[in-house]
C-alpha positions in Angstrom: 149.5 42.7 72.8 147.1 40.9 75.2 147.4 43.7 77.7 146.5 46.3 75.2 143.5 44.3 74.0 142.4 43.8 77.6 142.8 47.5 78.3 140.6 48.4 75.4 138.0 45.9 76.7 138.0 47.5 80.1 137.6 51.0 78.7 134.7 49.8 76.6 133.1 48.0 79.6 132.7 51.2 81.5 131.9 53.3 78.5 128.3 52.0 77.8 127.9 54.0 74.7 124.6 53.2 73.0 124.1 53.5 69.2 121.8 56.4 68.2 122.4 56.4 64.5 119.8 55.9 61.9 121.1 52.4 61.2 120.6 51.4 64.8 117.1 52.8 64.8 116.3 51.0 61.6 117.5 47.7 63.1 115.4 48.3 66.3 112.3 48.9 64.2 112.9 45.8 62.1 113.4 43.7 65.2 110.1 45.0 66.7 108.2 44.3 63.4 109.5 40.7 63.3 108.8 40.0 67.0 105.1 39.6 66.4 105.6 36.9 63.8 108.2 35.1 66.0 106.0 35.1 69.1 103.1 33.6 67.2 105.0 30.4 66.3 106.1 27.5 68.4 109.7 27.7 69.4 110.5 24.7 71.5 114.1 23.8 70.8 115.0 20.5 72.3 118.5 20.1 70.9 120.2 20.4 74.3 122.8 17.8 73.5 125.4 18.9 76.0 123.0 19.2 78.9 123.2 16.7 81.6 121.4 13.4 81.1 119.1 11.9 83.7 117.4 13.5 86.7 119.4 15.7 89.1 118.6 13.5 92.0 120.2 10.6 90.2 123.6 12.3 90.0 126.2 11.1 92.5 129.7 12.3 93.5 132.7 10.1 93.0 136.4 10.6 93.6 138.9 9.2 91.0 142.7 9.0 91.5 145.3 8.3 88.9 148.2 7.2 91.0 150.6 6.6 88.1 151.7 4.2 85.5 154.0 1.2 85.0 155.6 1.5 81.5 158.8 -0.5 81.8 157.8 -3.0 79.1 157.5 -0.3 76.4 160.2 0.5 73.9 158.8 4.0 73.1 159.4 5.3 76.6 163.2 4.7 76.8 164.0 8.3 75.8 161.7 11.1 76.9 161.7 14.4 78.9 158.9 13.4 81.2 155.5 11.6 81.3 152.1 13.0 82.3 148.4 12.1 81.9 145.1 13.9 81.3 141.8 12.7 82.6 138.3 13.5 81.2 134.9 12.0 81.9 131.6 11.9 80.1 128.7 9.7 78.9 129.4 6.0 78.3 131.1 5.1 75.0 131.8 8.7 74.2 135.0 9.7 72.4 137.7 11.8 74.0 136.6 14.9 72.0 133.0 14.3 73.0 133.9 14.6 76.7 133.8 18.2 77.9 137.1 20.1 78.2 135.9 21.4 81.6 136.2 17.8 83.0 139.8 17.6 82.0 142.6 17.5 84.7 146.3 17.4 84.0 148.9 15.7 86.1 152.4 16.8 86.9 155.2 15.8 84.6 157.6 13.1 85.8 161.3 13.2 85.7 163.1 12.5 82.3 163.4 8.8 81.4 161.3 7.7 84.3 159.4 4.4 83.5 157.1 4.3 86.5 155.8 7.9 87.0 153.8 8.8 90.1 151.1 11.5 89.5 148.6 11.3 92.4 146.0 13.1 90.2 142.7 13.4 92.1 139.5 14.8 90.8 135.7 14.7 91.4 133.3 13.1 89.0 129.6 13.7 89.0 127.4 11.1 87.3 126.5 7.5 87.9 128.0 4.0 87.7 127.9 4.2 83.9 129.8 7.5 83.6 133.0 6.8 81.6 136.4 8.0 82.7 139.1 8.3 80.1 142.9 8.7 80.8 145.4 9.6 78.2 149.1 9.1 78.8 151.6 11.3 77.1 155.4 11.4 76.8 157.2 14.7 76.3 159.8 14.1 73.6 163.3 15.4 74.4 163.7 18.8 72.8 166.1 19.7 70.1 168.9 22.2 70.7 168.2 25.2 68.4 171.1 26.6 66.4 169.8 30.0 67.1 171.9 31.3 70.0 171.9 27.8 71.6 168.3 28.2 72.8 166.7 25.0 74.0 163.3 24.4 72.4 160.4 22.9 74.4 159.6 19.3 73.7 156.4 18.1 72.0 154.0 15.8 73.7 153.4 12.4 72.2 150.3 10.2 72.9 151.3 6.8 74.3 147.7 5.5 74.7 144.3 5.9 76.3 142.2 3.8 78.7 138.5 4.1 79.3 136.3 2.5 82.0 132.9 3.1 83.6 132.8 4.3 87.2 131.1 1.1 88.3 134.0 -0.9 86.8 136.6 1.3 88.4 135.0 0.9 91.8 134.8 -2.8 91.5 138.3 -3.1 90.3 139.6 -0.9 93.2 137.8 -3.0 95.8 139.2 -6.2 94.3 142.8 -5.0 94.2 145.2 -5.7 97.0 146.2 -2.1 97.7 143.0 -0.5 96.4 144.9 0.6 93.2 143.5 -1.2 90.2 145.7 -1.8 87.1 144.3 -1.1 83.7 146.2 -2.2 80.6 147.4 0.5 78.3 147.4 -0.2 74.6 150.9 -0.9 73.4 152.0 -2.2 76.8 152.2 -1.0 80.4 149.4 -0.3 83.0 147.8 2.8 84.6 146.9 2.6 88.3 143.5 4.0 89.2 141.2 4.2 92.3 137.5 5.2 92.4 135.6 5.9 95.6 132.0 7.1 96.3 130.8 10.0 98.4 132.6 12.3 100.9 132.2 15.8 102.2 133.2 19.1 100.5 135.6 20.5 99.6 137.8 17.4 99.2 135.1 14.7 99.3 136.4 11.1 99.1 139.9 12.3 98.2 140.4 13.3 101.8 140.5 9.6 102.8 143.6 9.2 100.7 145.3 12.4 101.9 144.6 14.2 98.6 142.8 17.3 97.4 141.3 17.9 94.0 143.9 18.6 91.3 143.7 22.3 90.3 145.7 21.9 87.0 143.0 22.1 84.4 142.9 21.9 80.6 143.5 25.3 78.9 140.5 27.6 78.2 138.4 26.8 75.1 137.3 29.2 72.5 134.0 31.1 73.4 131.0 29.1 72.1 128.6 30.4 69.6 125.6 32.7 70.3 122.2 31.0 70.7 118.7 32.1 71.5 115.9 30.5 73.4 112.3 31.5 74.4 112.4 32.3 78.2 109.4 29.9 78.9 111.4 27.1 77.2 114.2 27.3 79.8 114.0 24.5 82.4 116.1 22.3 84.6 116.8 20.2 81.6 118.4 23.0 79.6 119.6 24.8 77.7 121.4 26.3 80.8 123.4 23.9 83.1 121.4 23.3 86.3 123.5 23.7 89.5 123.2 20.5 91.5 125.1 18.6 94.2 127.9 18.6 95.1 127.3 22.3 95.1 125.9 23.5 98.4 122.1 24.0 98.3 122.6 27.8 98.6 124.2 27.8 95.1 122.1 25.2 93.3 119.6 25.8 90.6 119.4 28.7 88.2 119.4 32.3 89.4 117.7 35.5 88.1 120.0 38.5 88.4 117.3 41.2 89.0 117.8 44.9 89.4 120.4 45.4 86.6 119.8 48.6 84.7 120.8 47.0 81.4 118.2 44.2 81.7 117.8 40.8 83.3 120.1 37.9 83.1 120.1 34.3 84.3 123.1 32.8 86.1 124.1 29.3 87.0 126.9 27.8 89.2 126.3 24.5 87.4 129.0 22.5 85.7 131.1 21.1 84.3 130.9 22.7 80.8 133.3 23.1 78.0 135.1 26.3 79.1 138.1 24.8 80.8 140.7 26.8 82.8 139.0 25.8 86.0 135.7 27.6 85.1 132.3 26.0 86.2 133.7 22.9 87.8 130.4 22.1 89.4 131.9 22.1 93.0 133.6 24.5 95.3 137.3 23.9 95.6 140.5 25.2 97.2 141.4 26.6 100.6 139.5 29.8 99.9 136.3 27.9 98.9 136.6 29.4 95.4 134.6 29.1 92.2 135.0 30.6 88.7 132.4 31.4 86.1 133.2 32.7 82.7 131.2 35.8 81.6 130.8 34.4 78.1 130.7 30.8 79.4 129.2 27.7 77.9 125.5 27.6 79.1 126.0 29.3 82.4 124.8 32.9 81.6 121.8 34.1 79.6 121.0 37.7 79.0 118.1 39.7 77.7 120.1 41.2 74.9 123.9 41.1 74.3 125.5 44.4 73.2 128.5 45.4 71.2 130.3 46.2 74.5 130.0 42.6 75.7 131.2 41.4 72.3 134.3 43.6 72.5 134.9 42.6 76.1 135.4 39.0 74.9 138.9 40.1 74.0 139.7 40.3 77.7 137.9 37.0 78.5 136.3 38.2 81.7 135.5 35.8 84.5 133.7 36.1 87.9 135.8 34.7 90.7 134.0 33.8 93.9 135.4 33.2 97.4 132.8 31.9 99.9 132.9 31.7 103.7 132.0 28.0 103.8 132.2 25.1 101.3 129.1 23.3 102.7 126.8 26.1 103.9 127.9 29.5 102.4 126.3 32.7 103.7 128.7 35.2 102.4 130.8 35.6 99.3 133.4 37.9 97.9 133.3 38.4 94.1 136.1 39.7 91.9 136.0 40.5 88.2 139.1 39.2 86.4 140.2 39.5 82.8 141.9 36.2 82.1 143.2 37.5 78.8 145.6 39.9 80.6 149.0 39.1 82.0 149.2 37.8 85.6 150.6 41.0 87.1 147.9 43.2 85.5 145.2 40.7 86.2 146.0 40.6 90.0 146.1 44.4 90.1 142.7 44.5 88.5 141.3 41.9 90.8 142.2 44.1 93.8 141.2 47.5 92.4 138.6 47.4 89.6 135.7 45.5 91.0 135.0 44.3 94.5 131.6 42.8 95.2 130.1 41.2 98.2 127.2 38.7 98.3 125.0 38.1 101.3 122.4 35.4 101.5 119.3 36.9 103.0 118.6 34.7 106.1 114.8 35.3 106.0 114.5 35.5 102.2 112.9 38.4 100.4 109.2 39.2 100.8 109.0 39.9 97.1 110.2 36.4 96.2 108.8 34.0 98.9 110.0 30.4 98.7 113.2 31.5 96.7 116.7 31.8 98.1 117.9 35.4 97.5 121.5 36.7 97.5 122.0 40.5 97.8 125.1 41.8 95.9 126.7 45.2 96.1 129.5 46.2 93.7 132.1 48.9 93.8 134.4 50.1 91.1 137.7 51.5 92.3 136.1 51.8 95.8 133.1 53.8 94.5 129.6 52.3 94.8 128.6 53.5 91.4 126.4 50.5 90.6 123.1 49.8 92.4 122.6 46.7 94.4 121.4 43.6 92.6 119.6 40.5 93.7 120.3 36.9 92.7 116.9 35.2 93.0 116.5 31.5 92.7 114.0 30.8 90.0 114.7 27.0 89.5 115.9 24.9 92.4 118.5 22.1 92.4 116.0 19.5 91.5 115.0 21.4 88.4 111.6 22.6 89.7 110.5 26.2 88.9 109.9 28.4 91.9 106.9 30.6 92.1 106.2 33.5 92.1 109.9 34.3 91.1 109.6 32.4 87.8 106.4 34.1 86.7 107.9 37.5 87.5 110.9 36.6 85.4 108.7 35.7 82.5 106.6 38.9 82.8 109.8 41.0 82.9 111.3 39.3 79.9 108.1 39.6 77.9 107.6 43.4 78.5 107.8 44.9 75.0 108.5 48.4 76.4 111.8 47.4 78.0 113.1 44.7 75.6 114.1 44.8 72.0 113.5 41.0 71.9 110.7 40.4 74.4 110.4 36.8 75.4 113.8 35.8 74.2 117.1 35.2 76.1 120.6 34.7 74.6 123.3 32.3 75.8 126.5 30.7 74.5 126.6 27.0 73.7 128.5 24.5 71.5 125.2 22.9 70.6 123.5 25.1 68.0 119.8 25.8 68.2 117.7 24.0 65.6 114.5 26.0 65.8 114.1 28.3 62.7 112.8 31.0 64.9 115.8 30.8 67.3 118.1 31.0 64.3 116.3 34.0 62.9 116.3 36.0 66.1 120.0 35.2 66.7 120.9 36.4 63.2 118.9 39.6 63.8 120.6 40.1 67.1 124.1 39.6 65.7 123.4 42.2 63.0 122.5 44.7 65.7 125.6 43.7 67.7 127.9 44.2 64.7 126.5 47.7 64.1 126.9 48.5 67.8 130.5 47.3 67.7 131.2 49.5 64.7 129.7 52.5 66.4 131.7 51.8 69.5 134.9 51.5 67.6 134.2 54.7 65.7 133.4 56.5 69.0 136.6 55.1 70.6 138.7 56.2 67.6 137.2 59.7 67.7 137.9 59.9 71.4 141.5 58.7 70.9 141.9 61.2 68.0 140.5 64.0 70.2 142.9 63.1 73.0 145.9 62.9 70.6 145.0 66.3 69.1 144.6 67.9 72.6 147.9 66.4 73.7 149.6 67.6 70.6 148.2 71.1 71.0 149.2 71.1 74.7 152.7 70.0 73.9 153.1 72.8 71.3 151.8 75.4 73.6 154.1 74.2 76.4 157.1 74.3 74.1 156.3 77.8 73.0 155.8 78.9 76.6 159.2 77.4 77.6 160.8 79.1 74.6 159.2 82.4 75.7 160.5 81.9 79.2 164.0 81.2 78.0 164.0 84.3 75.9 162.6 86.3 78.8 165.3 85.0 81.2 168.0 85.6 78.6 166.8 89.3 78.1 166.7 89.7 81.8 170.2 88.5 82.3 171.4 90.8 79.5 169.7 93.8 81.1 171.3 93.0 84.4 174.8 92.7 82.8 174.4 96.1 81.1 173.1 97.7 84.3 176.2 96.3 86.1 178.7 97.6 83.6 177.1 101.1 83.5 177.2 101.4 87.3 
């Protein structure tokens, strides 16, 4: 089922069918009539609740390790099928659910009935001494034996407790402990062993001093966030998009303008973490291949001039951009793959190799059109054919949150051109935090109405295409069958004639 949905998404991705019906024209005209009134009113929307707090230069990099737990004093761990933990971090005194899913890391599961599990879960944390780390410890209950063909059902996880502490407290406790592994008491009994360290060099940072690398087992992907709108001049380093900061290398920091796309501009950020999960937008390069993932419909990492019905339907395939860079500290070259995480692994790997293959090159001397901005040049091929023109990733906001001229002014001018935009001056992004400005809400509702009409027209076009193909195949099969019958009759008559000729002679 997932494969079929993803296949439909892929077909629609490359069939950029635009609506030409009267309904679409009516919506376009309504949007243009309303734009004048929207542009005359203030639209500053400051409800960026999920954006980072504090100045970018105040953010620091910490390494946190959950070594394991000591649970021998508890009665509720005598019978289990394994123990594991999940770590998240966020603002001080925030609840578990308020901490972003993208910060979540999952440990391995210990052996059954083990009372002192060893996890060695290591992760990077960006923040300050007040940033709070929370660890939840779970037991996997022993599964029941199903009566249906003796199949063993998977066990259910059971929360044993949660501990929370600020990074400053974790560091102090680590320094004061004998072996550098601080003990934190778990509610209900037992302890969790933690270590926090500061600094380090990419890609393993402070974890390298302990012989560890960042844990790559992440929390599952979250649902795609809701559509939001923002005036382009209101975008800044403070939000609503996530600003790319350290520990990302300088060549990937800030916010980037994807210029040269035929379907309109977009803004892109390598910043993180956000609420996507599944290893997307971690905020740092990781792994042996210096890799990084960004979700195409991710939380506050991509903004577009105008989403279309195609993009809405592609959500079924959950497309992500997967980057592999030549260096974790000073990248100059990157390989980009387009993956559909909604597909099965086998199909996904095949698509990764064959559908889209892009390369990014950092221009060593910049671009004369955008002085003072870092510029990446990207070329894309589909199935080995360079059918898409080259695009540029132009840095319009740097890693300190400062807007870069003249690139920023050129972005503003491009987005406010009424001849090339249905919603000049507006950009659209996905976020858990809803916009509060009435004008942002109004333009989002107008956009979603157009997107729904676009989706309906695309589905109708797809059904008509499928119907036409089925009709053609049916007609071809009928004609082939008649041809084969005719050939059989002809062969039979020929054999009969040969037999008669043989008997006569």
